[in-house]
N, C-alpha and C positions, 0 to 999 in steps of 0.2 A: 549485665546478664539478663536483665529484664528486657531490655531493648533487643537482644538476640532470641529471646523466647518469643517475644511478640511478633518478629519478624518470620520465625519458622512456623507458627500458628497460623500467620496471614498467607504464607506460601501455601500451606496446606489446605487452608480454605478456599484460596483460589482455585486450586486443582479440583477440589471437591464439588466446587460451583459449576465448574465447566463440565465435569462428568454428569451432573445433575442435569444441566441443560442439554447435554447429547442425549440423555436418556429420554427427555421430553420430545426432542426432535425425532427420535426414533418411534416414539408412540405416536407422532403426528403424521408417519410415512416416509421421514426424510431418510435419505440414503448417507450413512457414516460408514467410515473403514472398520474393518472387524477388529483392529487393534486399537481403537480411538482411546480406550482407558490408558493403555500404555503411553500413547502419544501425548496425552494430557498431563501424565505424570512427570514424563521427561522433560518437555519444553512447552508448557503451556502458552506462554506468551508468542510461540511459534505460530499456533494454531487457532487462538481465540478469534482473530479476525473471520476465519471461515467458519467457524461454529456460528457466529452472531450473525453473519450474512445469511445463514440458513434459515433464520427466523423469518425472513422477507421473500426468499424465492425458493422454488421447489426444484431440489437437483434431481429429481426424477425425469425433469425436462431438460433440454439443452440449454445450458448457460453459458455463453462465450465470454472471453475476456480480452480487454485492452490493457496491456501491462506498461506502464510509463515509469521508467526507471527499473528496467529489468535486471541490469547487473549481471550476475552469473546464471540467473534464472531459477534461484531456490524457491521464490515465491510461486512461480508456476507449477515446479515439481510438487509443491504441497497443495496448490489449488487443483491439480486433477486427482489428488486423493479424496477431495471432498466434492468435486463437480466431475464425476467420472464421464458424464455425457457431453462435456465440452468438446467441440470439435473443430473450433477456429480461434487462434489467439494471435494478435497482432501486438509485437514486442518492440518497445522503443528504447535503445540503448546506445548513446552515443560512441563509447568506446569500443571500437569494431573488434578489438584483441580478444574481447571476452565472448565472441560469437561462438566459438567451440565448446565453451563451458556450456553456454545457454542450450545449443544443440544436444549436448550429452544429457542435460537434465530433461529435455522434451521426449527423450528415447522412452520414456515410462509410457508413452501413448503413440505407438508407432503410425496410427492412421490420422494422427492429429495434423490440420492444415493450419499453417503458421507463417508469418512473415517478420524476420528480424530487420528492423529499420534502424539504421545506424545514424540517427539523428538525435539532437537534443529539442525538446518542445518548448516552444514560447509563443508570444503573441505577434511575431514578425519572421520574416524569412531574412537570415543574415549569416554571418560567422562569429563565432565568439569563444574566448578563452575558457577552457574547463580546468579546474584544479583537482588533483586527486592524489591519493597515497596509493602505489602500487601494491602495497600489502593490506589495504583496506578500502577497496574501490566502492563500497557500499556508501562512503562519505563524499564521493566525487560530487562536485557542485559547480555551476557556473557562478556561483557566488563565492566571495571570501568570507571565511568565518571570522567572527570577532574574537577579541582576546578571551572573554569569558567562557566561550564555548570551546576554544582550543585547549584552554587550561584543564576542562574537564576531561580531555581525552589525550593526555601528555604521550601516551605510547602510539597514538594513531595519527595524529597532526601535531607536527613539531611547533613548539610555542614560538620559536625564533624566526618561522617562516611559514608561508600559507600552506604548502604541501610539497611532497616530494617531487612531483611531475606535474606538467601542464602542457596542453595542447590547444590546437584551434579546432573546433567541431563546427559542423553546419546546425543552425537551428532553424525549426520550420514549425508549422501549425498542425495542431492535431486534425482539424478539419479537413486539411489537404489530402489526408491519408485514409480516414475513417467515417466519412459522409454516408458511405454506403455499407458499412460494417454491420454483419449478422442482420440483415434486414428482415429475417424470417424467425429470429430468435431473440430472447432476452440476453442482454449481456451487463457485465459488471465492468466498471473502470477503476483501476488502481493507480493513484498518482502518488509516487514518491520520487520527487525530483529535487529535493535538499534545497529548499528556499526558492524555487521557482515555479511552485505550485499555482501561485495566482495568475502569472503569465500563462501557464499551460491551460488554465480554465478559460482565460480571454480568448485565446487562440483555438479553444475546441466547443465553442457554445453549441454548434448544431449536433455534433456528436454526443456531448453530455445530456443535451435535452432528450434524447431517446433512450438513455441509460437508465436501468431499473435502480441500480445501486452504485454509489462512487465511495471508493475506500480512499480518504485523502489524509496524508500526513501534513500537517500544517503547524505552524508555530504560534504560540501564544506569548512569547517574550522575544526580544532580539536575539538573534543568532549570528548575523551576517553584517558586515561592515557597510555602512550607508544604506540599510534596507530595514524597513519596518516588519513587525510580525504580520501574519497573514490571515490569521483565522477570520477576523471580523469582515474583511473585504470579501474572502472566499464566500462566507456565508451569505452575503448581500446579492452576489452573482448567481449563486446555485439557487437561492429562493426563487429567482426569477425564472429557473429553468425547472421550476417544482422539484427540486431537491432540498430535503431538510434535514439537519443533524438530529440523530436520535441515539447514537451510541458513541462514547468517549473511552477509548481504549486505556488501560492501564498502561503505566510506563515505568521502566526502572529508575531507581533513585539515584543513579551514578551521578547525574548532573544536579539534580534538586529534589526536593520533596514534593515540588509544585510541577504543574504542567508547561515546561518549557516548549514540548512538542508532544503531539498526540496523533494516533490514527483515529480519525473520525469517520463514522459510517454515516452517509447521507442516502435517504430513499425518497421516493415519490410519496406525495402526501397521502394517496389512496392505500400506501402499505404502512402507515404509521400505526395504525391500530392493530397490526400483527404483533406488537410487544405484549399484548394480553394474552395470559396463558390459553384461554379458552378459544384464541383465535389461530393457534399453531400447536 
């Protein structure tokens, strides 16, 4: 009973904290959706990435997006609520049958310029097997999940085999598509590649060097067969690109009380001081 009450109080505190941050952002002149309080109470973990990115960039200006691991496009739909002046998005999604769902979510902004690139990103050009469950394509991966991770999601990835479907997809480098992306505007890069984030970074050095903010889902403990966790190596490369970790998002405790994986926000060194209240 005590644990239940603590969890409820923590959930309420989390929502109130995000709303308080929204109020500070509004006072600093940032643009938030009119129904932001309702959004924060309903699904705070769905929107906290956007709230915290707004600490570092001004969404009264054009902020564009490179979305790596677009899936059905739900992230983009939410992004456009918080960055309404975005006018250009590059979407990378290797499962081409999701294109119609992506396009449906992009209808929120009819004048938006976008590309859907049906390739998985890596540090080489080749073809590779992708594993996925048709009922939960968010977990689609070029890597095979280890037994500990699979046991955490018995309803999503069968414990007896890797996934319900597999196919061969093309892999390519981010820099082959985005070297000239958004030359006149700031842009954010979101990387959600289910274990392939290190390879994505290695193949996107020149693109990432020009970005203001990188939102990276990375691992702090092993999740995949014959593959190490990625956070430390990602940090080392991004530091050389003048991108530094500043926010570690909360994560649900379905898998563990500890950080098996996290969304981590990286920003340019010149933006780090923005975290002080007086600076935003």
